[in-house]
C-alpha positions in Angstrom: 0.0 -0.1 0.0 2.8 2.4 0.9 4.4 1.6 -2.6 1.5 3.1 -4.3 2.1 6.6 -2.5 5.8 6.4 -2.7 6.4 8.6 -5.9 4.0 11.4 -4.6 5.9 11.2 -1.0 9.2 11.4 -2.6 8.2 14.4 -4.6 6.8 16.2 -1.6 9.9 15.4 0.5 12.3 16.7 -2.1 10.8 20.1 -2.0 10.1 20.1 -5.8 6.8 20.7 -7.2 5.8 19.1 -10.4 5.9 21.3 -13.6 2.8 23.1 -14.3 0.7 21.8 -17.2 0.1 24.4 -19.8 -3.3 24.0 -21.6 -3.4 24.4 -25.3 -4.6 27.6 -26.9 -8.1 27.1 -27.9 -8.8 28.0 -31.6 -11.3 30.8 -32.2 -14.9 29.4 -32.4 -16.6 29.5 -35.7 -19.8 31.4 -36.3 -23.0 29.6 -37.2 -22.8 31.2 -40.7 -19.4 29.8 -41.2 -20.3 26.4 -40.1 -23.4 26.4 -42.2 -21.3 27.6 -45.3 -18.8 24.8 -44.8 -21.7 22.2 -44.6 -23.2 23.7 -47.8 -19.9 23.4 -49.7 -19.4 19.8 -48.5 -22.9 18.9 -49.6 -22.5 20.5 -52.9 -19.2 18.6 -53.5 -21.0 15.4 -52.7 -24.1 15.9 -54.6 -25.1 13.6 -57.5 -25.4 16.5 -60.0 -21.9 17.7 -59.2 -20.4 14.2 -59.3 -22.1 13.6 -62.7 -21.0 17.0 -64.0 -17.3 16.3 -63.1 -17.4 12.7 -64.6 -14.8 12.0 -67.0 -14.4 8.5 -68.7 -11.1 6.9 -67.6 -8.5 6.4 -70.3 -8.6 2.9 -72.0 -12.2 2.3 -71.2 -14.6 1.3 -74.0 -17.8 1.7 -72.1 -17.7 2.6 -68.3 -20.3 0.1 -67.2 -19.1 0.2 -63.6 -20.1 3.9 -63.6 -23.4 3.6 -65.2 -24.8 0.6 -63.3 -27.4 1.7 -60.9 -27.4 5.4 -61.9 -30.3 7.3 -62.8 -30.8 7.1 -66.6 -32.0 10.7 -67.1 -29.0 12.1 -65.2 -26.4 10.1 -67.2 -28.1 10.1 -70.6 -25.5 12.4 -72.2 -22.5 10.4 -71.0 -24.4 7.1 -71.9 -24.9 8.4 -75.5 -21.3 9.5 -75.8 -20.1 6.1 -75.0 -22.7 3.8 -76.4 -23.7 5.8 -79.5 -27.1 6.9 -80.7 -30.3 5.2 -79.6 -31.4 2.6 -82.1 -34.5 1.0 -80.5 -36.6 1.1 -77.3 -38.9 -1.7 -76.1 -41.2 -1.7 -73.0 -40.6 -4.9 -71.0 -43.7 -4.6 -68.8 -42.9 -5.1 -65.1 -39.3 -5.4 -66.0 -39.0 -1.7 -67.1 -37.7 -0.7 -70.5 -34.7 -1.8 -72.7 -32.9 0.7 -74.7 -30.6 -0.5 -77.6 -27.8 1.8 -78.6 -25.2 1.4 -81.3 -22.5 -0.2 -79.0 -24.5 -1.5 -76.1 -28.0 -1.8 -74.5 -29.3 -0.9 -71.1 -32.4 -1.9 -69.1 -34.1 0.7 -66.8 -36.7 0.3 -64.2 -38.0 3.2 -62.0 -35.4 5.4 -63.6 -32.4 3.4 -62.5 -30.1 1.4 -64.9 -30.2 -2.2 -63.7 -28.7 -4.1 -66.5 -26.1 -3.3 -69.2 -25.2 -5.6 -72.2 -22.0 -4.8 -74.1 -21.0 -6.8 -77.1 -17.3 -6.3 -77.3 -15.7 -4.9 -80.5 -13.1 -7.8 -80.3 -12.7 -11.0 -78.3 -10.8 -10.3 -75.0 -9.7 -12.4 -72.0 -11.6 -11.7 -68.8 -9.1 -9.4 -67.1 -8.9 -7.3 -70.3 -12.7 -7.3 -70.5 -13.0 -6.1 -66.9 -10.6 -3.3 -67.7 -12.4 -2.0 -70.8 -15.7 -1.9 -68.9 -14.2 0.3 -66.0 -13.4 -2.4 -63.5 -10.0 -3.1 -62.0 -8.6 -6.0 -64.1 -8.2 -8.3 -61.0 -8.4 -12.0 -60.7 -11.6 -13.1 -58.9 -13.5 -16.4 -58.2 -15.1 -16.9 -61.5 -17.8 -19.6 -61.9 -16.9 -21.5 -65.1 -19.9 -22.6 -67.1 -19.9 -24.2 -70.6 -20.6 -21.0 -72.5 -19.8 -18.3 -69.9 -18.0 -17.2 -66.8 -19.8 -15.5 -64.0 -18.9 -13.2 -61.1 -21.6 -12.9 -58.4 -21.8 -10.0 -56.0 -18.6 -8.3 -57.3 -18.1 -4.5 -57.1 -21.7 -3.9 -56.0 -23.0 -5.8 -59.1 -25.4 -8.6 -58.4 -24.0 -10.7 -61.5 -21.5 -10.1 -64.3 -21.8 -12.7 -67.1 -18.9 -13.1 -69.6 -20.4 -14.9 -72.7 -17.5 -16.9 -74.3 -16.9 -17.0 -78.1 -16.6 -20.8 -77.8 -17.3 -23.3 -75.0 -13.7 -24.5 -75.1 -12.1 -21.2 -75.2 -11.5 -18.4 -72.7 -12.1 -15.3 -74.9 -15.1 -13.2 -74.2 -17.6 -11.8 -76.9 -20.2 -10.2 -74.8 -20.8 -9.1 -71.2 -24.0 -8.7 -69.3 -23.7 -6.7 -66.0 -26.7 -6.8 -63.6 -26.7 -4.2 -60.9 -29.9 -5.5 -59.5 -32.6 -7.9 -60.7 -36.1 -6.4 -61.2 -38.8 -7.4 -58.8 -42.2 -8.1 -60.1 
């Protein structure tokens, strides 16, 4: 018990007092207006309109499917047309929404959101190259290998990514279907 108080006892007996603790200088407080303005600027930076307005397609990407998946069709229509070409055809799919076929790809939209993107590739590519030209990191993943396709489930916030093979024995991909979600009926 005495050992517990020994350091304080020694300090008192030596006649020394501990050095005073200097508290830090408090920064001046911000006014309510300054805080409100900071929050407004942060909200504007993070707003969907600002993110879309500052979007720039990455170099080497054919169609940035990763960016378009799940986005509101009306908000990204211009970027979509720039990358996929002119609208060729549109079809009502009933409870599944609407399919729009462009020159280089097609999309399905339900309740304003793009839930599926189908991209025929201009040339046959391997899986990692395919991911790269669609805006994904070209990383090795746990692919499900089926006869005519490879699949990735629950990757990069997409429900399913289907890589349609050129031939059942080959590894080259000719078309990709990217399902952000599946429509509910």
